[in-house]
N, C-alpha and C positions, 0 to 999 in steps of 0.2 A: 753830438757828444753820445759816445759808446760808453756802455759799461762792461765792465769784465766777466766772463762767466763764473756767478755767484752759487754754493751750495746752500741751496735753501733748506733740503732736507735729505737725508741718504737714496731718497726716490725721485728727489725731482733737480734739474739746474734747468736756469734761466740765463738769457742774458739778454739786453733793448739798449733801444734811444730814444734819450729823450730829448723834446724839439719845444726850446722855449719860448720862440716865436708862435709855432701853430698852438702851442699849448697842448700838447699831445706825446702819449707815450705806448711806444709801438717794445712789445716783446715777443721771445720767442724762446718758449717755454718745451722742456726736454724732459719728459718722463720716464723713467729707467724702463729700456725695454716697452718702448713704445716708441708712436709716432710723435712728431713737434707738433704742437699746437702755434697758433700765431695770432696775439691778440693785442690790439688797437683801441688805445682808451682817450679819448679824447675830453678835454674839459669845458662847458658851457657855463660859469655862474654856479649853481649847485647842483648841476647835473653833469653822467658823465654819458657821455655815448661811443658805446660799445661794439666791437667787431670781434668775431672768434670764429677762425678758421679751426677746421678739427675733420682730420682726413684719416681713415682708419686707426681711430681711437680704439685700442684695445680695450674692453670693460671686462665683467668678471663671467657674463653670459654671451657677448655679441660685441660685435666692432659696428663701430659707429663715424661716419661720415657727416657732416653737417657745415655752413655757413650761417651764424649766430647774429644777428644783430639789435640792437634794444638801445633804450635808455636808461639808466639806472640816476635817483635821485635822493639827495640824505637830507634829509630833515631834523633839524634839531626841536626836541620835546621843550617842555615847561622847567622841568629838573635837567637841562643840560643832556637827557639821555637819547640817542641817534636811532632814528627812523626808516631803513632803506627802500624808498619803492622803485620796481622795474618794472617793465616791459620789454620781450624778447620776442621775435618772429626768427624760424629757422627757415633757410631756403637748400634747398637741392640735397633733401634730407636722405639718408642709405644706410638701410640696417644690414648687415654684415653682405653690402652691397647691393642691396634691395631698395627697392622707394618704397619708404614706409609713408611718406607723405607730408609735408611741412607742417608745422605748428607754431602756434602763437603762446605766448603765457603773461598775465598780468599775476604779481606777485608783492609780501615786501616782507621785509625782515626788524624784527622788532623784539624787546625781551630775550634773546638766545629763541628766538620761534618763527620759524619759517612759512608765512601764511599764504597758500594759493588760493588765488581769489578765481582764477581760471587758467588752465593747458589745456587748449583745444585744437583737434586735428580732425580728418576727413573722417578717422574710425573711431577717436580717443576724446574724451572730455573730463578734466580732473579737476576736482579742487579740495582744500581741506589745511590742515596745517599740521606741523613737526616741531616739534619740542629737542633742541641740542641741549638743554641743559637739565636735571632733575626739575618734575620727575619725569622727564621723557617721554610725556603725553605726545599722542599721533592721533589723526583723524582723515583720513584719505576715502573719498565717494569719488567712484570711475563709472562712468558709463562708456561701453564698447559697440560698436557699431559693425560687423561686415569685420572685424581685426584678422587679421591674416596673422597665424602663430606659429606656421608653420617652420619658418625658417631658423625662429628661436628656438623649437622642440626640435627639430633636428641638432644644435647645438647642444641640447643639453643630454639627448638620449642616446646611445649609443646602441639602442635596439631598434630604431627609427628605419631600418627597412621594409618592416609590414605594416606601421603607420604611416599617416599622412593626417591631420584633422586639421577640415572646414574652417571655414571664417566661425567667428563669433561673436553674439551678440547679446549683452546684457547687462546685468548690474554686478559691479563688485564693493563691498566695505570694507576697510581697513581700522578697526580699534584699539588702539596701545596703552600701555600703563608700563614703564621699565620695560623689562625684557618681554613680558608678554606681550605678541601681538592676536589677537582676534581677526579671523576673516571669514567674511560671510557673503553669499553671494548666489544670482541668479541668473545662467549663461544659458545657451546656447546654439546649437552648430548641427553646419548641414554638408549633406555631400561628402563623408570623407572613409578612413578606415582606421581600426585600431588592434591591432594584433592581428591586422589580415582580415579582420570580420568588416563586409564594409556596413553602412551605413548611410540612410536617406535623412534621420535627425537626431540627434540627442540634448534633451534637455537635463539641467543639471542644477541640483539644489543642492549646495554643501556649507558647512560651517565647520571652525575651529581653531585651535590654539594653534599656529604656527610652531612648527611646518606639517602638523599632522592637522589636515581636513577630513572630513565625514562627510561621506555622499547621501543623500538617503532622499526620499519622495521623485524621485527621478527616470527617465524612462529612455529606450534607446529604439528607433523604427528601420528596422533593416529593409532595403530597398522593395522587396516584396510586400513590404507592411506588415509583417510579423511586428507584434509590439511585445517590449519585456522590461518591466520595472528592475531597477540596478538600485544596488546601494554598495556601498564598502569605503573603505578609507585611503587616502594619499597621503605617503610621504614627498613632501614639498619641496626638500632637502635630499631626495634620492629620486630624481627623474630621469639620470641615468638607466634606471631598471621601472620606467615606467609602463612597458607592458609587462613584466614580469609582477608589479602591483596592480592592474587591470585585470588579469587571467583570475586573482582570489576576488574577482567582486564577487557577488550574489546577484544571479540572473533569475527571475522569476515572472510566472505572466501576470498581463496587467490585470488584478481582480480587485472590485467594489464591491461593496455589501453596505446593504441597505435594510434595516432589520429581518427579515427572514429570505431579502432575496440577492443572489451574486449575481453578479454581473461581467464574467471572463472576457474581456475584448481580446478579440484572435490577429486581427487585421486594426489598422489604419492608413489608409491611405489617399494623399494629399492632390490633391490634382492639380497642374502645372504649376508644381511652386507656389499657388494661391495659398486663399482662405479656406476655400472649400477641402472639402475631405469627406470620405466613405469608410466607413466604420464597418465589421464582419463582428457581433457578438454574440456568447454563448449564453442564455442563461439558467439560471438552475434558481426554484423557489422549493423552499421547505414546507413540505405540508403541514400543518396542526393536526390534531383530532389523534383518534385509534387507526392503524392505520388497516388497507381492505387488499380482498387479493388485488385487484386494479392498483393497486400503486404501494406494492410489500415495500419499499422504501423509502414511502413517505417524503416524496420528491417529485414534480414536474420540470422538464426540460425543453429548449428550445432554441432557434437561431433567431437570431435579429440581423438586419443591414437597414442602417444608418446611411443618409445622406444632410453633410449640414455645409453650410454656408455663413 
């Protein structure tokens, strides 16, 4: 049985085939100015078997291609409310035609809330919830493991010729109430460059209310081992000007103070990409008591090299 093309919304049209013998529905969905989607739904009691084929679907920040398969179960609650439980798995996943790694997801939809029990790939682990009705609360927790965002960054930045970010690892937490979305996290990236400045390692601590996040208590290590604290503000809604924003960051020597002792780390070199490292430090100690000719400035200093394993 063929259905004529229907206008479901100004930006979407579809047509399909219903097979009453096999109890399945095959749809070809045509988003406006985008690639068509092929969706197959087969009913088995309270369960639906889904297959969605996406090819070069244009999203706001990237294009995606994937074959997604899974099951969706409709459950009735004591008050006749409907709960949807789903499990999905992707195959042949590409972002901007680059392999991203396949993922699997376990989720529930109930009371206008999407609950993600797990969304896992080789580089990303995500869990949390998102409300689609008031008060629009949300909480997402993500763990990144060597996630390559360079393709994503190249898309959003028009100044990326001198910037190539290395893979990112760390944790990101998103909390929201209404239109307010808070972002907080710790990330590390290795062997890249920003605005022509190469780095061996960069560790970032950040928090803020979207789209503005504040970076502090962070540092960058250059290939020669030179290390600096970095701090500044980043507007996530203007990543096309990423390099310009980074130029406004504050870069300072890595200095720690304990009592009257100052410790300035000049260089930190990691051995063969492992956990061992060597540090070259400048030590400054302020002397108490009345000054003398031997210490007119009331301070002594020294150099120290440390090996850490």
